[in-house]
Phi, psi and omega in degrees: 000133187293326183269010181299327176293340185250327182233142169279181189294320184295312182292327179295318184292324181292321184281307194258351178247307179278340186058038185259100179257019179257357185282112188290312178304320179291323181297317180296320183294315186289319178295321183292314178296314182295324177295317181301316176299311180302318182290325180293313177302321176296318189295336184301327183243003192299323177253013178294316176309318178297315177301309185296323182291326182289319182290324178299312184272358179049042180207141175248027182303140179085353181246120187273131180297318177298321179295316181295319180297315182293320178294323179293314180302316183295317181295322186283326177298306186296324177295306176299318178295316181294315185299312182290331177286342184080020173298153183294147183302327180293350176269350187207359189303326183296335179300330187290320181283321178292332180291317182299314180294318179297325173298322178295319180297314180301315183290326174293326174297314179298325184287314189272325187273339184239355173063041183222138178257345179284321181298321179295313175302315181295322176299309185299318185299307181295325180283329175297315181296318182296319182296320175299327178288329181288316186272354176270180176285002180297315184270130179292155179294334179294322180286324177289331173298314180302318185289319176299312184293331176286351185296332185296299178296331180292317183291318179295324179293316187291326177287322184292321179299320172296315180296323176291320175303311180303314182294319182293323181271353182057033186197154179258010173052232181271015176290142179270124182298320182299315179298313180299316182284329177289323172293326178290315178290330180291313183295326176294316177291329179292343176293317177300310187290330176293323177297315189280322191254341180242318182069011187272117186299317182297322180287321177297317178298318181299317179288327177292315169307314183297329184289320179294318180287326177295324182294325176300316179295317181295326172295325178291326181294325182278323184293323187257014185304308180296314186288331181291316175302323179292317183294321178287338175279349180294138184084350175260131177084001180286137181250144181279134183299135182292136175263133179301149184294336186280356177260350185278148177294151175284170192291337180275004174090357176283158180246054183291151178279151183292147186260124182244145186240138177253132186271123187276148179279152181303320183301315184290321180297315176307312177297322178297317178299317178299315179291331176291326173290000000 
């Protein structure tokens, strides 16, 4: 059934057979599933603008590695906890795509801010090993719950680190506006879908905290919009001052001083001729 990812059999019959669109539980179920799928589809590319912006400018200025690392930890905790708890993929699927993209951003920050290619490779290998240990039976569920509960202060800390960096620089640096606003709307929608599909208080509070922090970063994007454009525009469009021709070296490489000539008046020339006679 084409609509099976959005509607279960009961709601399908209510809406499309009985034409009963007043069933509140089915409405909530359908909206939650639909929002979840939209969020997952958007998450596939949510941080690609950020990645492309860093690679294009070959700079990760304004992005702190500690903030990215804390954000990645929060995503990995949510991913492993939701997976091991058996929550529907529509309730957490976007975290899997966002974690991969965030790991790439962390690697780019290590490369451009620390000038090393070995550090990103080592980081990717270490992160893959850690993630495998979390989603396998190696890590007890109690530990995963504790990690998920720790997400609230971790998310707040990571976002505040980024917010403070923006405040100090009076600019949002290489942060992508598209990514920031997509994260804000996605985390806000996740509050509703988490209530409907998981009912897990820890997960709901986590997304509520993420929404507030993402709202702060989104506000800074708007507030520092002009100053960020000025900072990024420095060094671009600057023209080299023209050097007068008489100060340029000759084609053979010599630096001869310019030869100046003084034009004599006709009267002075006539006097010189009389003296010569």
